[in-house]
C-alpha positions, 0 to 999 in steps of 0.5 A: 472763655474760648469755645470750640464746638466739636460736631459731626455726623454719626460714625464721623469720629467725634468721640475719638476726637473728643478723647484726643483733645482731653488727652491733650489737656483741653477741657471737654464738655460732652453733651452725649455724656450729659444726656446719658448722666441725666437719663441714668438710673433714678435720675429725676428726668426719668419720672418725666420720661415715664409720665410721657412715654410709659414704663416700657421706655424704662429699663428694669434698673430705673434708667432709660431704655435707650434701645426701645426709645431710639426705635421710637423717636427715629420713626416718630417725629412728635415723639422725638419733639416730645423727648427733645423738650424734656431732655434738651433744657436740662442738657443745656443748663448742665452744659453751661454750667461745665463751660463756666467751670473751665472758663479760664482755660486757653480754650475748651471743647463743646462736644455736640453732635447735633450742633446745627439742630440746636441754635441755643448754643450758637452764642456760646461758641467761638469757632465750629470744628466739624469731623467729617467723613464720607457716608460709607465710612460712617456706615461701616463704623456704626455697624462695627460698634452697634447692632444697627442695620444699615438701613437703621444707620442711614435713617439716623443719618437723614435726620441730621443736618446734611453733610454739605450744609455742615461743611459750609457752616463749620469754620474748620473741618478735619477730614476723618476717612482714615484711621485714628493715628491720622486723626490724632495728627490733624487734631495736634495741628488744630490744637496748636492753631486754637492755642495761637488764636487764644494767645493772640485774642488775649494780647490785642 
């Protein structure tokens, strides 16, 4: 089982990259999607969140109130640690289940924004692919897709592993300061590289 961890800071273009890999037929396990599934209306983990944080962090339909929780955890480290302790073990278990289901694919993608903050995934990863862009581009992209202010976006960026360290830790880097077409071209090239790597590893 050859697993490529796809990561990058907020607004770097990870989600778009994951979509391109999916279109190429590469299995993608996305921890953000798993998190959304686990915190949807009436999911068992919602009870734990309500017990620890209160009803104000649960929406009327019984799902996680993401806006309220985001405001809390990005201003309160203790609250962020508490939420992570509830969510991360469940997300990890489901991610491993999905990876196991696709173990016969030539290679697969594990899309995980906070890879460098989540050492538990390291034993399951063969390579790290970083989608990288400058901070100005990050801020512009996030402002376009959300209601967050520039100061809020910068606060989120500061909670993530610094860009320089991400660049040092990654095996492969795709620079994504341009448009989706350029990103797709670069992914097509690295897709072929991964296929060739897997073929060689299976024959040696």
